[in-house]
N, C-alpha and C positions, 0 to 999 in steps of 0.2 A: 223455595228454589232448590232445586238438585244440580250442583256440579257434577255432571257426566259427560265426560269428553269422546261419546263413541257410543256404539253399540254393542259392543265386545270388551271381553278383557283388555285389548290396547289401549283401553281407557286408562288403565294403570301405569302407562307409560310417565303420564302426566300429574294422577291422582294417585301417587304412592301408596300401594298397598289397599287400594279400592277394590273390591269385589262389586264389579260392574253387574253382573247378574242379579246380587241383590239389592245394588242400589236402583239398578231397574226396577224391580221388583217392590220394593217399597215406595217409590216414583207412582208407581201404575197403583198399588195399592190407596194410598193417599189421593189419587184422583178420582178412582173409584167409589169410596167410600167417605169423602167430605165432603163439603160445599164449598173448601178452601180452593182458590186459584193454584193449579200446581205449574210451576215454570222450570222448565228444563234450561239449564244454562249449559252450553256447548260450543268449547273454543277448540275451532278447527285447526288442526295441526296437517303436515303431511301424511300422516299415518290413519287420519280417521276424516279427509274432507271428501272422502266418494263415496261415505257411510252418511252422510247427509238428505240424500232424498228418503233411503230408509228410517233415517232419525223423523223427518218427517212426516212418514204414515204412522209411525209407530205413536208418535205426538196426537197426530188427529185421532187415533184410533182411542186414545184412552182420554180425549179433553184435556190434553196440556198445553201449554204455551211453548212453544221453542225460541228462545233466545238465541242466536248467536254472538256470543263473545268476540269480536275481534280484536286481537293483542296486536299490541306493537311491540312486546318484548323479545322478538326473536332474535335481537342483535346485542343483547345482554349477553356479559360473560358468564360463561358455567352454561348458558341455558344450550343443552343436545338436541332439542326436537327441531326438526326441518319445520320452519312455515309451509303452509299450504302454498302448491304451485298457481291456483287462481289467485291471484292478488287482490280480486276483490273479497276476500275472505279472512285477510287479515289487514291492520291499520299501519301503514309507517311511522306515527308519533308513538311515543312513549305509551300513552296512555291506551286504554281499551273501547272501542264502539260498541255497544249493544244493538242487534237490531232482531227484533221478533217477525219471527216466519210465519206463522199463524196467530 
């Protein structure tokens, strides 16, 4: 399972200090060079929700299972990240809801 919240370096807004291009390369490498199932865990935020179609394309090209993790933690104190505009992309409860895209 690779936790990468986007298709570019904005992913590091949530995954502090994550090098997104290295993480994506590692995920693609494992998917292409092992028989293991590779899951891309993607949490939608306001900054990355429009990139989900591109993430679906990348996942499909590399035989990666894309899992949208719909967070319910946007109301927590100290959370500076905006929830997605599409209310179908987050959970109104405190727990996260997993939805597999492919």
